[in-house]
C-alpha positions as a printed Julia matrix, in Angstrom:
49×3 Matrix{Float64}:
  8.64   18.23  -18.57
  7.29   18.37  -15.02
  3.8    17.47  -16.24
  5.16   14.35  -17.96
  6.96   13.31  -14.76
  3.8    13.87  -12.69
  1.77   11.78  -15.13
  4.33    8.96  -14.95
  4.41    9.16  -11.17
  0.61    9.08  -10.97
  0.51    6.13  -13.37
  3.08    4.24  -11.3
  1.23    4.95   -8.05
 -2.04    3.78   -9.62
 -0.42    0.54  -10.83
  1.06   -0.08   -7.36
 -2.32    0.57   -5.73
 -3.99   -1.86   -8.13
 -1.4    -4.54   -7.39
 -1.7    -3.93   -3.66
 -5.49   -4.27   -3.77
 -5.26   -7.59   -5.63
 -2.74   -8.98   -3.1
 -4.56   -7.92    0.08
 -6.09  -10.53    2.34
 -7.19  -10.82    5.96
 -3.65  -11.35    7.3
 -1.83   -8.43    5.72
 -2.43   -5.36    3.58
 -0.01   -3.78    1.13
 -0.54   -0.03    0.79
  0.99    2.11   -1.94
  1.23    5.87   -2.18
  3.73    8.56   -3.19
  5.84    7.71   -0.16
  6.31    4.1    -1.24
  4.94    0.77   -0.09
  3.85   -0.22    3.41
  3.01   -3.72    4.61
  0.39   -3.7     7.38
  0.1    -6.98    9.31
 -3.31   -7.59   10.86
 -2.45  -10.67   12.91
  0.53  -11.52   15.06
  2.89  -14.24   13.85
  2.09  -17.61   15.38
 -1.6   -16.87   15.89
 -3.85  -19.61   14.57
 -5.98  -18.59   11.65
């Protein structure tokens, strides 16, 4: 049972990582891992791009 849960968790993390990589750009980065999702902003709001 634990192996099945670990496989599901790994599959979910991999899907989240794939989605995060597709959505990343030069303004922000979405990171996914076992701890959840993190949004990393690379530029301050209001800065001209």
